[in-house]
VOBA-1610 file (N, C-alpha, C; in pm, whole numbers, padded with zeros to 5 digits, always signed):
BEGIN
Met+01569+00760+00284Met+01374+00663+00299Met+01444+00574+00282Asn+01422+00465+00378Asn+01468+00284+00353Asn+01362+00249+00275Val+01437+00151+00210Val+01338+00086+00129Val+01364-00051+00044Pro+01442-00135+00146Pro+01491-00268+00122Pro+01450-00363-00024Thr+01592-00337-00065Thr+01534-00418-00246Thr+01487-00505-00257Glu+01484-00634-00127Glu+01466-00772-00144Glu+01290-00772-00139Leu+01240-00690-00085Leu+01058-00717-00118Leu+01021-00637-00219His+00874-00647-00226His+00755-00604-00344His+00671-00532-00260Tyr+00678-00380-00378Tyr+00547-00304-00297Tyr+00455-00294-00381Ala+00336-00247-00270Ala+00234-00245-00353Ala+00200-00086-00389Glu+00102+00019-00429Glu+00109+00109-00513Glu+00076+00200-00366Ser-00011+00117-00294Ser-00062+00179-00209Ser-00034+00201-00029His+00108+00120-00114His+00222+00198+00033His+00215+00020+00112Glu+00210-00078+00128Glu+00228-00195+00157Glu+00411-00271+00095Trp+00429-00367+00191Trp+00545-00435+00151Trp+00521-00601+00151Leu+00597-00653+00085Leu+00522-00790+00085Leu+00712-00908+00060Arg+00711-00959+00153Arg+00819-01037+00175Arg+00785-01200+00079Leu+00814-01257+00005Leu+00815-01408-00022Leu+00863-01467+00068Asp+00835-01592+00157Asp+00888-01640+00217Asp+00910-01720+00200Ala+01054-01836+00232Ala+01069-01983+00216Ala+00974-02047+00188Asp+00899-02095+00340Asp+00778-02146+00332Asp+00660-02100+00210Gly+00694-02058+00132Gly+00575-02004+00074Gly+00462-01932+00117Thr+00495-01922+00213Thr+00374-01803+00274Thr+00410-01645+00204Ala+00352-01563+00226Ala+00436-01429+00226Ala+00386-01305+00361Thr+00462-01261+00367Thr+00456-01115+00515Thr+00441-00978+00432Val+00347-00886+00479Val+00266-00827+00492Val+00311-00683+00588Gly+00373-00589+00555Gly+00351-00483+00726Gly+00336-00346+00618Ile+00347-00207+00658Ile+00304-00107+00548Ile+00462-00049+00513Thr+00525+00028+00434Thr+00626+00077+00434Thr+00681+00176+00557Asp+00817+00210+00529Asp+00884+00311+00615Asp+00806+00468+00581His+00786+00448+00469His+00703+00605+00385His+00553+00607+00398Ala+00502+00521+00432Ala+00359+00521+00487Ala+00351+00555+00654Gln+00462+00479+00736Gln+00441+00518+00853Gln+00503+00664+00869Ala+00571+00710+00831Ala+00625+00829+00823Ala+00515+00945+00777Ala+00440+00921+00706Ala+00318+00994+00636Ala+00217+00975+00756Leu+00204+00881+00803Leu+00117+00850+00915Leu+00132+00891+01027Gly+00279+00946+01056Gly+00293+01007+01231Gly+00298+00855+01328Asp+00303+00906+01434Asp+00291+00816+01567Asp+00161+00723+01555Leu+00173+00625+01537Leu+00104+00479+01520Leu+00014+00453+01684Val-00131+00459+01679Val-00162+00437+01832Val-00243+00334+01801Tyr-00301+00252+01696Tyr-00368+00180+01706Tyr-00366+00055+01608Ile-00334-00034+01583Ile-00387-00122+01439Ile-00446-00254+01490Glu-00550-00269+01361Glu-00670-00312+01343Glu-00604-00480+01252Leu-00576-00594+01320Leu-00547-00701+01227Leu-00671-00765+01171Pro-00642-00838+01003Pro-00748-00912+00974Pro-00747-01056+01059Thr-00871-01123+00998Thr-00867-01230+01120Thr-00811-01363+01046Val-00713-01480+01098Val-00672-01551+01026Val-00839-01635+00979Gly-00776-01629+00848Gly-00850-01779+00758Gly-00960-01738+00627Arg-00920-01572+00652Arg-00966-01483+00591Arg-00980-01477+00454Thr-00996-01468+00313Thr-00925-01515+00183Thr-00954-01344+00132Val-00915-01293+00109Val-00864-01131+00020Val-00815-01168-00110Val-00906-01047-00164Val-00835-01038-00328Val-00735-00917-00340Ser-00648-00934-00424Ser-00556-00798-00388Ser-00626-00663-00403Gly-00575-00611-00345Gly-00617-00445-00314Gly-00768-00425-00223Glu-00766-00536-00172Glu-00885-00543-00093Glu-00830-00490+00094Ala-00916-00387+00170Ala-00913-00346+00250Ala-00909-00460+00402Cys-00792-00475+00438Cys-00833-00596+00539Cys-00759-00561+00636Ala-00716-00462+00690Ala-00637-00382+00835Ala-00630-00259+00860Ile-00629-00220+00951Ile-00616-00047+00960Ile-00526-00006+01082Val-00486+00066+01049Val-00334+00168+01136Val-00408+00301+01128Glu-00354+00322+01263Glu-00420+00463+01327Glu-00346+00554+01377Ser-00316+00680+01344Ser-00191+00728+01386Ser-00331+00856+01504Val-00177+00976+01529Val-00258+01060+01621Val-00302+01181+01467Lys-00272+01171+01342Lys-00292+01199+01243Lys-00454+01146+01189Ala-00454+00988+01130Ala-00595+01011+01063Ala-00576+00796+01064Ala-00716+00819+01039Ala-00675+00614+00986Ala-00697+00607+00842Ser-00570+00479+00832Ser-00595+00433+00678Ser-00623+00294+00709Asp-00670+00267+00545Asp-00689+00124+00533Asp-00569+00037+00492Val-00520-00067+00518Val-00348-00158+00502Val-00446-00216+00382Asn-00420-00248+00274Asn-00429-00328+00190Asn-00368-00437+00160Ala-00465-00620+00117Ala-00388-00677+00052Ala-00291-00673-00084Pro-00161-00702-00085Pro-00127-00666-00193Pro-00137-00780-00285Ile-00176-00895-00268Ile-00196-01035-00343Ile-00373-01050-00243Ala-00353-01128-00380Ala-00464-01226-00349Ala-00413-01345-00272Gly-00506-01373-00203Gly-00480-01503-00060Gly-00536-01499+00060Glu-00479-01616+00138Glu-00603-01677+00288Glu-00478-01610+00382Ile-00499-01514+00461Ile-00489-01482+00625Ile-00416-01614+00715Val-00296-01566+00690Val-00294-01760+00827Val-00184-01730+00956Ala-00188-01560+00950Ala-00129-01538+01080Ala-00161-01393+01076Val-00123-01361+01204Val-00129-01202+01251Val-00051-01163+01368Asn+00034-01056+01369Asn+00157-00983+01471Asn+00040-00979+01563Glu-00003-01015+01657Glu-00069-00951+01792Glu+00021-00861+01839Ala+00190-00904+01853Ala+00221-00795+01879Ala+00281-00707+01841Val+00234-00661+01741Val+00236-00481+01693Val+00094-00508+01699Ala+00006-00484+01729Ala-00158-00471+01723Ala-00121-00421+01929Gly-00038-00505+01994Gly-00017-00444+02111Gly+00046-00297+02137Ala+00136-00324+02032Ala+00260-00173+02079Ala+00240-00159+01941Pro+00203-00086+01845Pro+00183+00000+01773Pro+00288+00056+01673Glu+00340+00118+01796Glu+00460+00214+01787Glu+00594+00155+01727Thr+00598+00003+01770Thr+00659-00046+01675Thr+00717-00013+01555Val+00601-00009+01464Val+00594-00016+01320Val+00710+00114+01243Asn+00626+00236+01402Asn+00759+00343+01347Asn+00841+00361+01405Gly+00894+00282+01467Gly+01049+00169+01486Gly+01125+00163+01408Asp+01065+00043+01315Asp+01157-00037+01187Asp+01011-00077+01142Ala+00909-00030+01040Ala+00828-00075+00952Ala+00879-00165+00918Tyr+01022-00275+00837Tyr+01021-00375+00803Tyr+01038-00460+00878Ala+01038-00456+01024Ala+01055-00563+01124Ala+00927-00576+01164Ala+00828-00509+01173Ala+00707-00483+01215Ala+00582-00532+01116Trp+00579-00666+01071Trp+00513-00718+01007Trp+00337-00708+01085Leu+00250-00702+00974Leu+00139-00682+01031Leu+00052-00847+00975Phe+00042-00892+00874Phe+00017-01055+00889Phe+00091-01104+00766Lys+00049-01275+00781Lys+00142-01307+00698Lys-00042-01401+00562Met+00062-01407+00503Met-00061-01457+00377Met-00005-01614+00301Lys-00117-01677+00256Lys-00058-01798+00186Lys-00116-01722+00078Pro-00008-01768-00088Pro-00076-01618-00221Pro-00150-01744-00261Ala-00230-01642-00318Ala-00363-01737-00450Ala-00268-01851-00578Ser-00167-01732-00574Ser-00082-01848-00664Ser+00007-01783-00673Ala+00118-01860-00755Ala+00259-01876-00728Ala+00328-01721-00736Glu+00262-01642-00866Glu+00349-01577-00926Glu+00177-01406-00851Ala+00227-01446-00780Ala+00132-01324-00682Ala+00164-01190-00675Ala+00307-01208-00691Ala+00386-01101-00640Ala+00425-01046-00798Arg+00386-01060-00857Arg+00461-01031-01011Arg+00360-00883-01047Gly+00283-00838-01027Gly+00261-00692-01017Gly+00264-00632-00947Leu+00375-00642-00855Leu+00404-00565-00738Leu+00533-00485-00822Leu+00556-00374-00746Leu+00617-00278-00783Leu+00786-00341-00708Asp+00877-00291-00764Asp+01035-00371-00678Asp+01033-00210-00626Ala+01163-00234-00565Ala+01242-00120-00463Ala+01248-00007-00554Ala+01301-00027-00663Ala+01345+00083-00734Ala+01225+00146-00796Ala+01108+00087-00846Ala+00998+00150-00881Ala+00925+00235-00758Tyr+00931+00146-00690Tyr+00863+00170-00569Tyr+00943+00340-00506Gln+01044+00363-00502Gln+01119+00471-00477Gln+01109+00579-00594Lys+01105+00513-00683Lys+01080+00651-00817Lys+00932+00720-00787Met+00790+00613-00754Met+00683+00662-00744Met+00668+00778-00636Ile+00783+00749-00517Ile+00751+00793-00391Ile+00815+00909-00403Gly+00964+00922-00515Gly+00950+01078-00532Gly+01077+01051-00451Ala+01163+00898-00429Ala+01232+00872-00334Ala+01402+00892-00402Ala+01388+00880-00554Ala+01485+00801-00608Ala+01522+00883-00691
//
């Protein structure tokens, strides 16, 4: 199971990367895409929307089921990946390259409550 060490993880299977420009990039984990199976539809959040940590703000749908994508931190949605919405299968190909949205964190310590790679691997039973 691919779990990059430089990312932060939510218990609801989203990954978060803190970017140099102060934004945070969000996607679903490799574990999540594998559990869902072949993705066929992605609904992205609206740019400018303010979300709280844990709030459902996007949807990924596979041939098996639809699943909410939660905001791993509080903040404002500042960009969405339209290319992924047009080709959902790219998430199955590389869940960490196929980001869903970018956020402006509400605070500098926003990622503090998220899991590191080792804790996420332990949670999913891959450690």
